[in-house]
C-alpha positions as CSV (number, residue, x, y, z in Angstrom):
1,M,21.5,35.0,79.3
2,Y,21.5,36.0,83.4
3,V,22.6,33.5,85.1
4,S,22.4,35.1,89.1
5,G,23.1,32.1,92.6
6,S,22.6,29.4,90.5
7,I,24.8,26.3,88.8
8,V,24.6,26.1,85.0
9,H,26.6,23.2,83.4
10,W,27.7,21.9,79.3
11,I,28.6,18.3,78.9
12,G,29.5,16.7,76.0
13,K,32.1,15.5,74.4
14,S,32.7,17.8,71.3
15,A,29.8,19.7,71.7
16,T,29.4,23.2,70.4
17,T,28.0,26.5,72.2
18,Q,27.8,29.7,70.8
19,F,27.1,33.0,71.4
20,A,26.6,35.1,68.4
21,G,25.1,39.0,68.1
22,N,23.6,39.3,71.4
23,G,23.1,42.8,72.9
24,A,22.9,43.9,76.5
25,Q,21.5,47.3,77.6
26,N,23.9,47.2,80.7
27,Y,26.4,44.1,81.0
28,G,27.1,41.2,79.8
29,G,26.1,41.4,75.9
30,A,25.7,37.5,75.7
31,L,26.1,36.3,79.5
32,Y,26.1,37.8,83.2
33,V,26.8,35.6,86.0
34,E,26.9,36.7,89.1
35,S,25.9,35.9,92.7
36,G,28.0,33.4,93.8
37,S,26.4,31.3,90.8
38,T,29.1,28.2,89.1
39,V,29.0,27.7,84.9
40,A,31.0,25.3,83.3
41,W,31.7,23.6,80.4
42,E,33.1,20.2,80.2
43,G,33.9,17.9,77.6
44,N,37.0,16.7,75.1
45,T,37.3,18.7,71.7
46,A,34.2,20.9,73.0
47,T,33.9,24.4,71.0
48,T,32.0,27.6,73.4
49,S,32.0,30.6,71.3
50,F,31.2,34.0,71.7
51,V,31.0,35.9,68.6
52,N,30.1,39.7,67.7
53,N,28.4,40.6,71.2
54,T,28.2,43.6,72.5
55,S,26.8,45.7,75.8
56,R,25.7,49.6,76.5
57,R,28.5,49.4,79.2
58,T,30.9,46.4,80.2
59,G,31.2,42.6,79.6
60,A,30.5,42.7,75.8
61,A,30.7,38.8,75.9
62,V,30.6,38.2,79.4
63,R,30.7,39.5,83.1
64,V,31.6,37.8,85.9
65,D,30.8,38.8,89.4
66,D,31.6,37.0,92.6
67,S,31.0,34.0,90.6
68,N,32.7,31.1,88.9
69,I,33.4,30.2,85.7
70,S,35.7,27.2,84.0
71,W,36.0,25.2,80.6
72,T,37.9,21.7,81.1
73,G,38.2,19.5,78.6
74,D,41.7,18.2,76.3
75,L,41.7,19.9,72.9
76,A,38.6,22.0,73.6
77,M,38.4,25.4,72.2
78,T,37.2,28.6,73.8
79,Q,36.8,31.5,71.2
80,F,35.7,35.1,72.0
81,I,35.7,37.2,68.6
82,D,34.3,40.6,67.4
83,N,33.0,41.7,70.7
84,Y,32.2,45.4,70.9
85,S,31.4,47.5,74.4
86,L,32.7,50.2,76.6
87,G,34.8,47.9,78.6
88,A,36.2,44.7,78.2
89,A,34.6,41.1,76.3
90,L,35.4,39.0,79.2
91,E,34.8,41.0,82.5
92,I,35.6,39.1,85.6
93,A,35.1,40.8,89.6
94,E,36.1,38.9,92.5
95,S,35.2,35.5,90.7
96,T,38.0,32.8,89.5
97,V,37.8,31.7,86.1
98,S,39.9,29.0,85.0
99,W,40.8,27.0,81.9
100,T,41.9,23.0,81.8
101,G,42.9,21.0,79.7
102,H,45.5,19.2,77.5
103,G,46.3,21.0,74.1
104,A,43.3,23.6,75.3
105,T,42.7,26.7,73.0
106,T,41.7,29.9,73.9
107,E,41.1,32.7,71.7
108,F,40.7,36.3,72.2
109,V,40.5,37.9,68.7
110,N,39.4,41.6,67.6
111,N,37.8,42.4,70.6
112,S,37.5,46.3,71.6
113,A,37.0,48.5,75.0
114,T,36.1,52.4,74.0
115,D,36.2,53.5,77.0
116,V,37.5,51.2,80.0
117,S,41.2,49.4,79.7
118,G,41.3,45.5,78.9
119,G,39.9,45.4,75.2
120,A,40.0,41.7,75.6
121,L,39.8,40.5,79.2
122,S,39.1,43.0,82.5
123,V,40.2,41.2,85.9
124,T,39.6,42.7,88.9
125,D,40.2,41.1,92.8
126,S,40.1,37.7,91.0
127,F,42.0,34.2,90.0
128,V,42.2,33.7,86.4
129,S,44.2,30.6,84.9
130,W,45.2,28.6,82.5
131,T,46.3,25.0,83.2
132,G,47.1,22.3,80.9
133,D,50.4,20.7,79.1
134,N,50.7,22.1,74.9
135,A,47.9,24.0,75.4
136,T,47.9,27.5,73.3
137,T,46.2,31.2,74.5
138,K,46.4,33.6,71.7
139,L,45.2,37.5,72.0
140,I,45.0,39.1,68.7
141,N,44.1,42.4,67.3
142,N,42.5,43.7,70.5
143,T,41.8,47.1,71.6
144,S,41.4,49.8,74.0
145,I,41.3,52.9,74.1
146,V,42.4,53.8,77.7
147,S,45.2,51.4,78.6
148,G,45.6,47.6,78.6
149,G,45.3,46.4,74.5
150,A,44.3,42.7,75.6
151,L,44.2,42.0,79.5
152,W,44.1,44.4,82.6
153,A,44.3,43.0,86.2
154,V,44.1,45.0,89.1
155,T,44.9,43.2,92.7
156,S,44.1,39.5,91.1
157,N,46.7,36.7,90.3
158,V,46.5,35.4,86.4
159,S,48.8,32.4,85.7
160,W,49.5,30.3,82.8
161,T,51.0,26.5,83.8
162,G,52.0,23.6,81.3
163,D,55.0,22.4,79.5
164,N,55.0,23.2,76.2
165,A,52.2,26.1,76.3
166,T,52.3,28.6,74.1
167,T,50.9,32.3,74.6
168,Q,50.8,34.9,72.3
169,F,50.2,38.9,72.5
170,I,50.0,40.0,68.9
171,D,49.2,43.1,67.4
172,N,46.9,44.2,70.2
173,T,46.6,48.3,71.3
174,A,46.0,50.5,73.3
175,A,46.0,54.8,73.1
176,N,47.4,55.1,76.7
177,N,49.6,53.1,79.0
178,A,50.2,49.2,78.0
179,G,49.4,47.5,74.5
180,A,48.9,43.9,75.9
181,L,48.9,43.7,79.1
182,L,48.0,45.9,82.0
183,T,48.5,44.6,85.5
184,T,47.6,46.9,88.4
185,G,48.7,45.5,92.1
186,S,48.9,41.8,90.5
187,T,50.4,38.6,90.3
188,V,51.1,37.3,87.0
189,S,53.1,34.5,86.2
190,W,54.3,31.6,83.7
191,T,55.1,27.9,84.5
192,G,56.1,25.0,82.6
193,D,59.1,23.3,80.8
194,N,59.8,24.7,77.2
195,A,56.4,26.8,77.7
196,T,56.5,30.0,75.0
197,T,55.3,33.5,75.4
198,Q,55.0,35.9,72.5
199,F,54.7,39.7,72.2
200,V,54.2,40.7,68.9
201,N,54.3,43.8,67.2
202,N,51.6,45.3,70.1
203,S,52.1,49.1,70.7
204,A,50.8,51.9,73.4
205,G,51.6,55.2,74.7
206,I,53.6,53.9,77.3
207,G,55.0,49.8,77.3
208,G,54.5,49.0,74.0
209,A,53.8,45.4,75.5
210,V,53.3,45.4,78.9
211,G,52.9,47.7,81.6
212,L,53.7,46.5,85.4
213,E,52.0,49.3,88.0
214,S,53.0,47.8,92.0
215,G,53.1,43.4,91.0
216,S,55.1,40.9,90.0
217,V,55.4,39.7,86.6
218,S,57.5,36.3,86.1
219,F,58.1,34.8,82.7
220,A,59.7,31.4,82.4
221,G,60.4,28.8,79.2
222,D,61.1,31.0,76.0
223,T,59.8,34.5,76.3
224,K,59.9,36.9,72.9
225,F,59.3,40.8,72.8
226,T,59.7,41.4,68.9
227,S,58.7,45.2,67.2
228,N,56.4,46.2,69.8
229,V,56.3,50.4,70.2
230,A,55.8,52.9,72.8
231,S,55.1,55.8,70.9
232,V,54.9,58.7,73.0
233,G,57.0,57.8,76.4
234,N,58.7,55.1,78.0
235,G,59.3,50.9,77.7
236,G,59.2,50.1,74.0
237,A,58.4,46.1,75.2
238,L,57.9,46.8,79.3
239,A,56.9,49.8,81.6
240,A,57.0,49.1,84.9
241,V,55.9,51.7,88.4
242,N,56.3,54.7,88.5
243,A,55.7,55.3,84.4
244,F,52.2,55.4,85.4
245,G,52.4,57.5,89.0
246,S,52.6,54.4,91.3
247,T,54.9,54.6,93.7
248,E,54.8,50.8,95.2
249,S,57.1,48.5,94.5
250,S,56.9,45.6,91.8
251,T,58.8,42.5,90.7
252,L,59.9,41.5,87.3
253,V,61.8,38.3,86.9
254,L,62.8,37.0,83.6
255,N,63.8,33.0,83.7
256,G,64.1,31.9,80.0
257,T,65.1,33.7,77.1
258,A,64.2,36.4,76.3
259,T,64.8,38.6,73.0
260,F,63.9,41.7,72.5
261,F,63.4,44.1,69.5
262,N,61.2,47.1,70.4
263,T,61.2,50.6,69.9
264,S,60.7,53.6,72.3
265,A,59.7,56.9,71.4
266,A,61.7,58.3,74.7
267,N,63.5,56.2,77.7
268,G,64.0,52.3,77.2
269,G,64.0,50.7,73.7
270,G,63.5,46.9,75.9
271,L,62.0,47.9,79.6
272,S,61.9,50.7,81.6
273,I,62.0,50.2,85.0
274,L,60.9,53.6,87.4
275,G,60.9,53.8,91.0
276,S,61.0,50.6,93.3
277,C,61.2,47.5,91.5
278,N,63.4,44.4,91.7
279,L,64.6,43.4,88.4
280,T,66.1,39.9,88.4
281,F,67.7,37.8,84.7
282,G,67.6,34.4,86.5
283,A,68.8,31.5,85.1
284,G,68.8,31.2,81.0
285,D,70.4,33.3,78.1
286,V,68.5,36.7,78.0
287,R,68.9,38.8,75.4
288,F,69.1,42.4,74.5
289,L,69.1,42.6,70.3
290,E,68.4,45.9,68.2
291,N,66.4,47.6,70.7
292,S,66.6,51.5,70.6
293,A,65.1,54.4,72.4
294,A,65.0,57.8,71.3
295,I,66.6,59.5,74.8
296,A,68.2,57.0,76.8
297,G,68.4,53.5,77.5
298,G,68.9,51.6,73.9
299,A,67.7,48.6,75.9
300,V,67.1,49.2,79.2
301,F,66.5,51.8,81.2
302,L,66.4,52.3,84.8
303,A,65.9,54.9,87.0
304,G,65.3,55.4,91.0
305,T,65.3,51.8,91.9
306,S,65.9,50.9,95.3
307,V,66.9,47.5,94.6
308,G,69.6,47.0,91.8
309,P,68.9,44.7,89.2
310,T,70.6,41.4,89.3
311,F,72.5,40.4,85.3
312,T,72.8,37.0,84.6
313,D,73.6,35.6,81.4
314,V,72.4,38.5,79.4
315,T,73.6,39.9,76.1
316,F,73.0,43.5,74.6
317,S,73.9,43.9,71.3
318,F,73.5,46.3,68.9
319,N,70.9,49.0,70.7
320,S,71.0,52.3,70.7
321,A,70.1,55.7,72.1
322,E,71.0,58.8,72.3
323,I,72.5,58.4,76.4
324,G,73.4,54.6,76.8
325,G,73.2,52.7,74.1
326,A,72.7,49.5,76.1
327,A,71.6,50.5,79.5
328,S,71.2,53.6,81.2
329,I,70.8,53.3,84.8
330,W,70.0,56.9,87.0
331,D,70.4,57.1,90.3
332,R,73.6,59.0,91.5
333,D,75.8,60.3,88.4
334,D,75.2,61.9,85.7
335,G,76.5,61.4,81.6
336,Q,76.5,58.8,78.9
337,G,78.3,56.1,76.9
338,A,77.7,53.9,74.4
339,A,77.4,50.6,76.4
340,V,76.0,51.6,79.9
341,S,75.8,55.2,81.2
342,N,75.3,56.1,84.5
343,I,75.6,53.3,86.9
344,G,73.8,53.8,90.1
345,Y,73.1,50.5,91.6
346,I,73.3,46.9,90.3
347,S,73.2,43.6,92.6
348,S,74.8,41.2,90.9
349,V,76.6,40.6,87.7
350,A,77.5,37.3,85.8
351,N,78.0,36.5,82.3
352,I,77.0,40.0,81.0
353,S,78.2,40.6,77.6
354,F,77.9,43.9,75.4
355,S,77.9,44.3,71.7
356,G,77.6,46.8,69.0
357,N,75.7,49.1,71.1
358,G,75.8,52.6,70.2
359,F,74.8,56.4,70.9
360,D,73.7,58.6,67.3
361,C,76.4,61.3,66.7
362,P,75.4,62.3,62.9
363,S,77.5,66.0,63.4
364,G,80.3,64.1,61.1
365,T,79.8,67.5,58.4
366,F,82.0,69.5,60.1
367,L,84.7,67.3,60.3
368,D,85.7,67.4,56.3
369,W,86.0,71.3,57.2
370,N,89.9,70.9,57.4
371,E,90.0,68.9,54.0
372,F,88.1,72.3,52.6
373,T,90.3,74.6,54.3
374,S,93.7,72.9,52.7
375,V,92.0,72.5,49.4
376,A,90.3,76.1,48.7
377,N,94.5,77.1,51.1
378,V,92.3,79.8,53.2
379,T,94.1,81.4,56.1
380,Y,91.5,82.1,58.5
381,P,92.1,84.7,61.9
382,S,94.3,83.1,64.3
383,V,92.3,81.5,67.2
384,Y,89.6,79.7,64.5
385,Q,92.7,78.2,62.6
386,D,93.5,77.0,66.1
387,L,90.5,75.6,66.6
388,L,90.4,73.8,63.5
389,T,94.0,72.8,63.9
390,A,92.7,70.7,67.1
391,L,89.8,69.7,65.7
392,D,91.6,68.0,62.6
393,I,92.1,65.2,65.1
394,F,88.9,63.5,64.2
395,N,89.7,63.4,60.6
396,F,91.8,60.0,60.6
397,D,94.4,60.7,59.0
398,L,96.5,58.1,59.6
399,S,99.5,59.5,58.1
400,W,100.5,60.7,61.3
401,I,102.1,57.9,62.2
402,L,105.1,58.2,60.2
403,S,105.6,62.1,61.6
404,V,105.4,61.2,65.6
405,G,107.6,63.3,67.2
406,C,109.3,64.7,63.7
407,V,111.4,61.7,64.1
408,V,110.9,60.7,60.4
409,R,110.9,63.7,57.4
410,T,107.6,62.7,55.5
411,D,106.3,64.2,52.2
412,F,102.8,63.9,50.2
413,H,103.7,60.7,48.6
414,D,104.6,59.4,51.8
415,R,101.0,60.6,53.3
416,L,99.3,58.5,50.3
417,L,101.2,56.0,51.0
418,V,99.8,55.1,54.9
419,S,96.4,56.7,54.2
420,T,95.4,54.3,51.3
421,I,97.4,51.2,53.0
422,G,96.3,51.6,56.3
423,P,93.0,50.4,56.3
424,I,93.3,47.7,53.9
425,V,96.2,46.6,56.5
426,G,93.1,47.3,58.8
427,L,91.0,45.4,56.7
428,M,92.9,42.0,57.0
429,L,93.4,42.6,60.5
430,L,89.2,41.8,60.6
431,T,89.9,38.8,58.5
432,C,92.0,37.3,60.7
433,T,90.1,38.2,63.9
434,Y,86.6,36.7,61.7
435,A,88.7,33.4,60.5
436,C,90.0,32.6,64.1
437,A,86.3,33.0,65.2
438,L,84.9,31.1,62.7
439,Q,86.9,28.2,63.9
440,I,86.3,28.8,67.5
441,H,82.6,28.8,66.9
442,Q,82.2,26.1,64.7
443,G,78.4,24.5,65.2
444,S,77.2,27.3,66.7
445,S,75.2,29.0,64.7
446,Q,74.1,31.7,66.6
447,N,77.5,33.0,68.0
448,L,78.4,32.5,64.3
449,Q,75.8,35.2,63.1
450,S,76.6,37.1,66.4
451,V,80.4,36.6,65.1
452,W,79.3,38.1,61.6
453,N,77.6,41.3,62.8
454,K,79.8,42.8,64.3
455,H,82.7,42.1,62.0
456,V,80.7,43.6,59.0
457,S,79.6,46.2,61.7
458,M,83.7,47.1,62.2
459,V,84.1,47.4,58.4
460,L,81.6,49.6,57.7
461,L,82.9,51.5,61.0
462,L,86.2,51.5,59.2
463,T,85.1,52.7,55.8
464,F,83.0,55.2,57.2
465,F,86.0,56.8,59.3
466,V,88.5,56.9,56.8
467,Y,86.6,57.9,53.9
468,S,86.4,61.8,53.7
469,N,90.1,61.4,54.6
470,V,91.4,59.4,52.2
471,S,89.5,60.9,49.3
472,A,90.8,64.4,50.0
473,I,94.6,62.8,49.9
474,L,93.8,60.6,46.6
475,F,92.5,63.8,44.8
476,K,95.2,66.5,45.8
477,A,97.5,64.1,44.0
478,F,96.0,65.7,40.7
479,A,96.2,69.1,41.6
480,C,98.9,71.0,40.7
481,E,100.5,74.4,40.3
482,Q,102.9,75.9,37.5
483,L,106.0,77.9,39.2
484,G,107.8,79.4,36.5
485,E,109.5,76.6,34.2
486,S,108.1,73.5,36.4
487,I,105.2,72.2,37.7
488,Y,104.7,71.8,41.6
489,L,101.9,69.1,43.8
490,R,100.0,72.0,45.2
491,S,99.9,69.4,48.6
492,D,103.6,69.8,49.1
493,Y,106.0,71.7,46.5
494,R,109.1,69.6,47.4
495,I,107.4,67.4,44.6
496,E,107.4,68.2,40.7
497,C,103.9,66.8,39.3
498,D,106.0,65.7,36.1
499,S,108.4,63.5,37.7
500,P,108.3,60.4,37.1
501,K,107.4,59.0,40.9
502,H,105.1,60.8,40.8
503,Q,103.1,59.8,37.5
504,A,103.7,56.2,39.4
505,F,101.3,57.9,42.2
506,K,99.5,59.3,40.1
507,I,98.2,56.1,38.5
508,N,98.4,54.4,42.2
509,A,95.6,57.1,42.9
510,G,93.6,56.7,40.2
511,F,93.3,53.4,40.9
512,M,92.7,54.2,44.7
513,I,89.9,56.5,44.0
514,V,88.4,53.6,42.3
515,L,88.7,51.7,45.4
516,Y,87.8,54.4,48.1
517,T,86.1,57.0,46.1
518,V,83.5,55.4,44.3
519,G,83.9,52.2,45.9
520,I,82.9,52.5,49.6
521,P,79.3,54.1,48.6
522,T,79.5,51.2,46.0
523,L,79.5,49.0,48.8
524,Y,77.0,51.2,51.0
525,A,74.4,51.4,48.4
526,G,74.4,47.4,47.6
527,L,73.7,46.9,50.7
528,V,71.1,49.0,51.4
529,F,69.4,48.3,48.0
530,R,70.0,45.2,48.1
531,D,67.6,44.8,51.7
532,R,65.6,48.1,50.1
533,H,62.3,46.0,50.7
534,L,62.8,45.3,54.2
535,L,64.3,49.0,55.5
536,K,61.4,50.7,53.8
537,K,59.2,49.5,56.3
538,D,58.3,50.8,59.6
539,E,61.1,51.4,62.1
540,A,59.8,48.3,64.6
541,D,59.9,46.1,61.5
542,R,62.9,46.6,59.8
543,E,65.1,44.2,61.9
544,D,63.7,41.0,60.2
545,T,67.0,39.3,59.0
546,P,70.6,38.5,60.5
547,R,71.7,40.5,57.4
548,V,70.1,43.6,58.3
549,T,71.1,43.7,61.4
550,S,74.8,43.7,60.8
551,T,74.1,46.7,58.1
552,S,72.4,48.7,60.7
553,G,74.9,51.2,60.7
554,L,73.9,52.6,57.2
555,W,70.4,53.2,57.6
556,K,69.1,52.4,61.6
557,P,69.6,56.8,62.2
558,Y,67.3,57.2,59.1
559,R,63.8,57.3,58.3
560,P,62.5,54.2,56.6
561,S,61.4,56.6,53.8
562,V,65.1,57.8,53.4
563,F,67.1,54.5,54.1
564,Y,69.9,55.2,51.6
565,Y,70.6,58.9,53.2
566,E,74.1,57.2,54.2
567,V,74.6,56.9,50.3
568,F,74.1,60.5,49.8
569,E,75.9,61.7,52.8
570,C,79.5,59.6,50.9
571,G,78.5,62.3,47.5
572,W,78.5,65.4,50.2
573,R,81.6,64.3,52.0
574,V,83.4,63.7,48.3
575,L,82.1,67.0,47.5
576,L,83.4,69.0,50.2
577,A,86.3,67.4,50.9
578,G,87.8,66.0,47.4
579,V,86.1,67.3,44.0
580,V,86.4,70.7,44.6
581,V,90.0,70.6,44.7
582,F,89.8,70.6,40.3
583,I,87.3,73.9,40.8
584,Y,89.0,77.1,39.9
585,P,91.9,76.1,42.3
586,D,93.0,78.8,44.9
587,T,90.7,81.4,43.9
588,A,87.7,82.7,45.4
589,A,85.3,81.1,42.6
590,Q,86.6,77.6,44.0
591,I,85.1,78.9,47.3
592,A,82.2,80.6,46.0
593,V,81.4,77.5,43.5
594,T,81.5,75.2,46.7
595,L,79.2,77.7,48.7
596,M,76.4,77.1,46.1
597,I,77.4,73.3,46.9
598,A,76.9,73.7,50.6
599,F,73.7,75.5,50.3
600,A,72.1,73.1,47.9
601,F,72.8,70.4,50.1
602,V,71.4,72.3,53.4
603,I,67.9,72.5,51.1
604,V,68.0,68.4,50.1
605,S,69.1,67.7,53.4
606,E,65.8,69.4,54.9
607,V,63.4,69.0,52.4
608,L,64.4,64.9,52.3
609,S,64.1,65.3,56.8
610,P,66.2,62.1,56.4
611,Y,67.0,61.5,60.9
612,S,64.4,59.7,62.9
613,S,65.7,60.9,65.9
614,K,65.0,65.0,66.3
615,W,67.9,65.7,68.2
616,D,70.0,64.2,65.1
617,R,68.2,67.0,62.8
618,W,69.6,69.8,65.2
619,V,72.8,68.5,65.2
620,N,73.1,67.8,61.4
621,R,70.9,71.7,60.9
622,M,73.6,72.8,63.1
623,G,76.4,71.1,61.4
624,H,75.3,72.6,57.9
625,V,75.5,76.1,59.5
626,V,78.7,76.1,60.5
627,V,80.1,74.9,57.4
628,F,78.2,77.4,55.5
629,V,78.8,80.3,57.6
630,S,82.7,79.3,57.6
631,M,82.8,79.1,54.1
632,F,81.1,82.2,53.6
633,V,83.9,83.9,56.0
634,A,86.7,82.1,53.5
635,L,84.9,83.8,50.2
636,L,85.0,87.8,52.3
637,L,88.5,86.9,53.1
638,K,89.7,85.4,49.7
639,V,89.1,88.9,48.2
640,D,90.4,90.8,51.1
641,V,86.9,92.3,51.9
642,A,88.0,92.3,55.5
643,D,91.6,93.8,55.4
644,E,90.5,97.1,55.9
645,D,89.7,97.0,59.5
646,A,91.9,94.7,62.1
647,S,88.9,94.8,64.2
648,S,86.9,92.9,61.6
649,Q,89.3,90.1,61.9
650,K,88.3,89.7,65.2
651,V,84.7,89.5,64.3
652,F,85.4,86.8,62.5
653,E,87.1,85.1,64.7
654,S,84.5,85.2,67.6
655,V,82.1,84.4,65.1
656,L,83.2,81.4,63.9
657,V,85.3,80.0,67.0
658,A,81.4,81.0,68.8
659,A,79.7,78.2,66.0
660,H,82.5,75.6,65.9
661,V,82.2,75.3,70.0
662,C,78.5,74.9,69.9
663,M,79.2,72.7,67.3
664,V,81.3,70.5,69.3
665,L,79.5,70.9,72.3
666,V,76.4,70.0,71.1
667,V,76.1,66.5,72.6
668,V,77.2,67.5,76.2
669,I,74.2,70.8,76.0
670,E,71.5,67.7,74.5
671,A,72.9,65.5,77.5
672,I,72.4,68.6,80.1
673,V,68.9,68.8,78.3
674,L,67.9,65.4,78.6
675,T,69.0,65.3,82.1
676,S,67.0,68.0,83.3
677,S,64.4,66.5,81.7
678,L,64.3,63.6,83.1
679,R,65.2,64.2,86.5
680,G,62.2,66.7,86.7
């Protein structure tokens, strides 16, 4: 149908108008309106459908040039379904298009654009509005091979107005930028009490849900960005301004409740703002939960903002990134931190909370190495031995408390008691704080869930830190050596293994092995396998329930197919730090067998490739290489291969110190590389 310089009306209650299976060689597969025309549908409960239309160019269903189109009616239904062309299903240029009606529904479903941005709607130099209380607008499963999977607005004004209105952008995709909504020099707004706006499971290379270029976007009511993915670049939920090369100022205002569970392959798991942008978190509770970025700013990434953001009533919880687990703001200084990295300039801050945010550090492999050197009774060259002694602070041996300043004389039994009782005391303290928090937050299910998540995370963190050291000490309680007529404990030759006191400690150690060495990985296994049906999903879909959120420290660094890897890692750590104490003790054979175990773990780790971040993978490889090389040199030292030439010892010193220095500084090097790439 072609309308030029004319007026066309469809009027009637419960009337049905359908355009289906139409095609055009150029524009407007079903309807082309131009030259100051007016086209209108009026009628309560009326239905207008554009289904399976196509055009060779743009406007698969409708193209509107310099004209007015309107749909008016309470409970009216307008549908654009399965339309296909080079451009949007509904293309609007220099026109005014409106939907008005209480309880009215507008649907754009399964539309696709193969050469132009905007899979469902393309709006240029126009005014487009939806007005009506309890109205619903759905843009679902639309696709653009360029940008703006559902809607592209260029120098236009697009608005949704109405109390209790609902707008949904779900499962939309774009190959380049903005999986759901791309605005270029436009104003897009939502206004209304108790309005709900949802961006769910949208994806694009940059800006998983929304792309903002030199315009203004403001949300009111309850706004949710959930499981959106930026598969190549910045902004899991939203990417703004210079992300697409623009230099003009933009404005982003969140005035309601915004909850984010989004993922970015680069920076800003939730938001990425580059260049001049006024970012304001206004009235209401804004929450950034479980967002992740591969590089910087787990929840928010800001760079080069001329006007700093205003934060009011904002919560950052359980977000993660290599740099700035919650927020990374690049402007003046360089560095990294678990909560906020590089605070350049923030206009205003009020009622912000950070909890459970962190940056990934999978380099724990080498932290257990000192335990093995003690078990194997290896003495390395002096410089390297000094380095190992310095690194031993990371093994979290709680027994040092008894011997601070050499004031208290301690033996192995004292170390065993403190190392095993200390974590239990820590758990008791956490239990007390949890009980107090329950009393304080009674009646608030949201706060109670947050308290639970924090305490579960702290318990898991405590068990992770103490696992290797406590296990190693427990196994050493059974490692004895006969000297003359008596049998002595290898870790403390003041103690005779046959003494009644040590026999009692061996019974205690056996019980503690069940509690710690077996119990901790069993706990981990129970938690991850309980939720295996969720953890096997794609990374953007794994935060479905609160109980999964609370245990994210166990599975989040790993790919969905190897969500169980932390349990496997426990086995590796206890083998290296504890079990080897029983393998041909104090012999070269002990080191040789352990060397083969280490090599086997290297192969398994490479085959599984468990880490989701490329940086984590390389840090893990470095850890395995350092341990393997150190074991090999320990074997050479054990059989006195290097005893003939003192200069060989210098070579060993240099190689081993260099390897460990690389391991310790790997995070710093990583930060420098990332900084260079971002600055460039």
